[in-house]
C-alpha positions in Angstrom: 11.5 -72.5 -44.0 12.2 -73.4 -47.5 15.4 -72.6 -49.3 13.7 -69.7 -51.2 12.6 -68.1 -48.0 16.1 -68.4 -46.5 17.6 -66.8 -49.6 15.1 -63.9 -49.4 15.7 -63.5 -45.7 19.5 -63.2 -46.1 19.3 -61.1 -49.2 18.3 -57.9 -47.4 21.1 -57.9 -44.8 23.6 -58.8 -47.4 22.5 -56.0 -49.7 22.6 -53.6 -46.7 26.2 -54.7 -45.8 27.3 -54.3 -49.4 25.8 -50.8 -49.6 27.4 -49.7 -46.2 30.8 -51.1 -47.3 30.6 -49.2 -50.6 29.6 -46.0 -48.8 32.5 -46.3 -46.4 35.0 -47.0 -49.2 33.8 -43.9 -51.0 34.8 -42.0 -47.8 38.4 -43.1 -48.0 41.1 -40.7 -49.2 42.2 -41.1 -52.8 45.7 -42.1 -53.7 47.6 -39.1 -55.2 47.9 -40.9 -58.6 44.1 -41.2 -58.7 43.5 -37.5 -58.2 42.3 -35.8 -61.3 44.0 -32.7 -62.6 42.1 -29.4 -62.2 42.1 -27.3 -65.3 44.3 -24.2 -65.2 44.3 -21.9 -68.2 47.7 -21.4 -69.9 46.6 -17.8 -70.3 47.6 -17.4 -66.6 51.2 -17.7 -67.7 51.1 -15.8 -71.0 53.4 -13.1 -69.8 56.0 -15.5 -68.4 59.4 -15.9 -70.2 61.3 -19.2 -70.1 63.2 -18.3 -66.9 60.0 -17.4 -65.1 58.3 -20.6 -66.4 61.3 -22.6 -65.0 61.2 -20.9 -61.6 57.4 -21.5 -61.3 57.9 -25.1 -62.3 60.5 -25.6 -59.6 58.2 -24.1 -57.0 55.2 -26.2 -58.1 57.3 -29.4 -58.3 58.6 -29.0 -54.7 55.1 -28.4 -53.3 53.7 -31.3 -55.4 56.3 -33.6 -53.9 55.4 -32.7 -50.4 51.7 -33.0 -51.1 52.2 -36.4 -52.8 53.9 -37.8 -49.7 51.2 -36.4 -47.4 48.3 -37.7 -49.6 49.9 -41.1 -50.0 50.2 -41.5 -46.2 46.6 -40.3 -45.7 45.3 -42.8 -48.3 47.4 -45.7 -46.8 46.2 -44.9 -43.3 42.6 -44.8 -44.4 43.1 -48.2 -46.2 44.6 -49.7 -43.0 41.7 -48.4 -40.9 39.2 -49.7 -43.3 40.9 -53.2 -43.3 40.9 -53.3 -39.5 37.4 -52.0 -39.3 35.9 -54.4 -41.7 37.7 -57.4 -40.2 38.0 -56.7 -36.5 36.4 -53.7 -35.1 33.8 -51.8 -37.1 33.5 -48.7 -34.8 36.9 -47.7 -36.0 35.4 -46.9 -39.4 33.9 -43.7 -37.9 37.4 -42.4 -37.5 38.0 -42.3 -41.2 38.7 -38.7 -42.4 35.8 -38.8 -44.9 37.5 -38.5 -48.3 39.8 -36.0 -49.9 40.6 -32.8 -48.1 42.2 -29.5 -49.0 45.6 -31.1 -49.8 43.9 -33.2 -52.6 42.3 -30.0 -54.0 45.7 -28.2 -54.0 47.4 -31.2 -55.5 44.8 -31.3 -58.3 45.3 -27.6 -59.0 49.1 -28.0 -59.0 48.8 -30.8 -61.6 46.8 -28.4 -63.7 49.4 -25.6 -63.3 52.1 -27.9 -64.5 50.1 -28.7 -67.7 49.4 -25.0 -68.2 53.1 -24.2 -67.8 54.0 -27.0 -70.2 51.7 -25.6 -72.9 53.1 -22.1 -72.4 56.7 -23.4 -72.6 55.9 -25.1 -75.9 54.4 -21.9 -77.3 57.4 -20.0 -76.2 59.8 -22.7 -77.5 61.4 -23.1 -74.1 63.5 -26.1 -73.3 61.4 -29.1 -72.3 64.2 -30.8 -70.4 62.8 -29.6 -67.0 59.4 -31.0 -67.8 60.9 -34.3 -68.7 62.9 -34.3 -65.5 59.7 -33.5 -63.5 57.8 -36.3 -65.1 60.7 -38.7 -64.3 60.8 -37.4 -60.7 57.0 -38.0 -60.4 57.4 -41.6 -61.6 60.3 -42.2 -59.2 58.2 -40.8 -56.3 55.3 -43.1 -57.2 57.6 -46.1 -57.3 59.2 -45.1 -54.0 55.8 -44.6 -52.3 54.6 -48.0 -53.6 57.8 -49.8 -52.3 57.4 -48.1 -48.9 53.8 -49.1 -48.7 54.7 -52.7 -49.6 57.5 -52.7 -47.0 55.2 -51.4 -44.3 52.6 -54.0 -45.1 55.2 -56.7 -44.8 56.2 -55.4 -41.4 52.6 -55.4 -40.3 52.2 -59.1 -41.3 55.4 -60.3 -39.6 54.9 -61.6 -36.1 
């Protein structure tokens, strides 16, 4: 066989492997910071006063924190399964959850609700301190999740 025939012979299996890997990666759960916000109309909160906006923001921020942790763990677990599956044991790839579930949809909706509450608070001239604190808390949670993920990956690599 000439070099051209070998290249053509290997091209089809390589292309199939790339397509399968891309399809499997698409089935992995998204990291929470990659989940796009779902639009929520500020009109939903048009009757709220500043105290009600604050109370709703507290409820949403608590639930968002819980969901963030859950989604981060799911995404990390999927990535670990993918790594093991691609390197060592491909049948484990069938155990992947298959993408984002209801928690991701709820998280996207909550992100939209925060934005709607923020717009309503601006219109009502409410204090924005709570929104700034929420954004700072979200950043802190992202950094903590990233540090935890790095620490876990170091533990996995240590003999």
